Structure formats: structure tokens, C-alpha cells
C-alpha positions in Angstrom: -36.5 88.1 279.8 -40.0 89.2 279.5 -40.2 87.4 276.0 -38.6 84.1 277.4 -41.1 84.1 280.6 -44.0 84.9 278.4 -43.0 82.2 276.2 -42.1 79.5 278.7 -42.5 79.8 282.4 -46.0 81.5 281.9 -47.9 79.0 279.8 -45.9 75.9 280.7 -45.8 76.6 284.5 -47.5 79.6 286.2 -50.6 79.8 284.1 -51.0 76.0 283.8 -50.8 75.5 287.6 -53.1 78.4 288.2 -55.7 76.9 285.9 -55.5 73.6 287.2 -55.7 74.7 290.8 -58.5 77.1 290.3 -60.5 74.6 288.2 -60.0 71.9 290.7 -61.4 74.0 293.6 -64.2 75.5 291.4 -62.7 79.0 291.5 -62.9 81.4 288.8 -59.5 82.8 288.2 -58.4 86.3 286.3 -54.7 87.4 285.9 -55.3 90.9 285.4 -51.6 91.9 285.1 -51.5 89.8 281.9 -54.2 92.0 280.1 -52.8 92.2 276.7 -52.7 95.9 276.4 -50.8 96.3 279.8 -48.1 93.5 278.8 -47.8 95.3 275.5 -47.0 98.5 277.2 -44.5 96.8 279.6 -42.7 95.2 276.7 -42.3 98.6 275.0 -40.7 100.4 278.2 -37.1 100.7 278.3 -35.5 98.6 280.9 -34.3 101.7 282.8 -38.1 102.4 283.6 -38.9 99.1 284.7 -35.6 98.7 286.8 -34.0 101.5 288.6 -31.2 101.1 291.2 -31.7 97.5 291.5 -35.4 97.8 292.3 -37.4 95.5 290.1 -40.9 96.7 288.9 -39.9 100.3 289.8 -42.6 102.0 287.5 -45.3 99.9 288.8 -44.4 100.3 292.3 -44.3 104.1 291.8 -47.6 104.0 290.1 -49.3 102.1 293.0 -47.6 104.1 295.9 -50.5 106.1 296.5 -52.8 103.2 296.8 -50.8 100.5 298.7 -48.7 100.7 302.0 -45.1 100.7 301.5 -44.6 97.5 303.2 -46.7 95.7 300.6 -44.7 97.4 297.8 -41.3 96.8 299.2 -41.7 93.4 300.5 -39.9 90.5 299.4 -41.3 88.2 296.5 -42.9 85.2 297.8 -43.4 81.9 296.2 -46.8 80.1 296.1 -46.0 76.5 296.8 -48.1 73.4 297.5 -49.0 72.8 301.2 -46.8 69.8 301.2 -45.8 70.1 304.8 -49.4 69.9 305.9 -50.1 67.2 303.6 -47.2 65.1 305.1 -48.7 65.6 308.4 -52.4 64.8 307.2 -53.2 62.8 303.9 -49.7 61.6 303.4 -48.8 60.7 306.9 -49.3 57.0 306.4 -46.8 57.3 303.6 -44.1 59.6 305.2 -44.3 58.2 308.7 -43.4 54.8 307.6 -40.6 55.9 305.5 -37.9 54.6 305.0 -38.9 51.1 304.8 -36.5 48.2 304.8 -35.3 47.6 301.5 -33.2 45.0 299.6 -31.5 47.9 297.6 -27.6 48.8 298.4 -29.3 52.5 298.6 -31.0 51.5 301.9 -27.5 51.3 303.6 -27.3 55.1 302.8 -30.0 56.0 305.1 -30.1 56.0 309.1 -33.7 54.7 310.0 -33.4 56.2 313.4 -32.4 59.7 312.3 -35.0 59.5 309.5 -37.6 58.5 312.3 -36.6 61.4 314.4 -36.9 63.8 311.7 -40.4 62.7 310.5 -41.5 62.8 314.3 -40.0 66.6 314.6 -41.8 67.6 311.5 -45.2 65.8 312.6 -45.2 67.6 315.7 -44.1 70.9 314.6 -40.9 71.0 316.2 -39.2 71.7 312.7 -40.3 71.9 309.0 -39.0 68.7 307.5 -40.9 69.0 304.5 -38.1 69.0 302.0 -36.0 66.4 303.7 -39.3 64.2 303.8 -40.0 64.7 300.1 -36.3 64.0 299.2 -36.6 60.7 301.4 -39.9 59.6 299.9 -38.4 60.4 296.3 -35.2 58.5 296.9 -37.3 55.5 298.2 -39.5 55.5 295.2 -36.2 55.7 293.0 -34.5 52.9 294.9 -37.3 50.5 294.6 -37.7 51.2 291.0 -34.1 51.4 289.9 -32.1 49.4 292.6 -34.7 46.9 293.8 -36.6 46.5 290.2 -39.9 46.5 292.1 -42.9 48.3 292.3 -42.6 51.5 294.2 -45.9 51.2 296.1 -45.2 47.6 297.1 -44.7 46.9 300.8 
């Protein structure tokens, strides 16, 4: 898996995004755990050293146990996502708050405009996190405009 990640997810996803985001915000970014000597050492270690009793990164966590609090070492993995929810309340609010717009497509009949409006309003007032639903609806509308209506997705 280390080899697969090193050849796919790292260069094609994680490092690419890190590079783009850091450059876009004028930040100098280093990835210290990808130092070639450290990666070579990790690749040479047997699996039983890296994973013990279902505990991933066992040897690294043990090495850092005296330097980091246990709640940091043992916390669950967290992703680094885009602030899409905030964007939908801010820069993208005009786009998301007016969706779904009436469309000539058969797909429009699948949506309940009142329910969509209520969900967007609840998201915008922080009563719920409707990010995933709002993004799905925006994508659906773009798809419907392109493939069902045959029109420009940005047309009003």
C-alpha cells in the first residue's frame, strides 16, 4: 500500500493540492514526513512494526509518545477539506440560494423546490450543515442543464 500511495495518491492528489493551495496563498510548505531517508526507512520496516494490534503508525506513535500528548497521538484521522460550507454561505451564496431554478428538463420534477429552499435556509443560518446536499443539488442542476436541457449550465 505504501508503494501504491507513493505512486498515485501522493503525487496525483495530496501533494498536488498542497502545492496549489500553498502557492495560491503565498505560503512556503514543506512535507517533513516525506524526507526520502525517512520514507526509505519506513518502506524497509516490516508491517508488524508499523501496525500492531490494529494500531496504525505504531512505531511512529511510540517514538513520539514522550513529545506529544496522548490525545494528539491517539486521535482519529481527520481529513483536510475545502471550506465549501462557508463558501456556500459567502461567495457562492448567490449560486446556491437560488437553486434549483425552474428548468425545462425532466429532472426538475425529481426535486421539491420548497424542501430545497428550506434546506438551503437551514444551512445558511447554521441550523444544519447542508454542504453535501447543496453541492449535490448544484451538480445535479449543472448536469441536468447540460445533458437533459442541452443548454449552458450558467444560463439563467
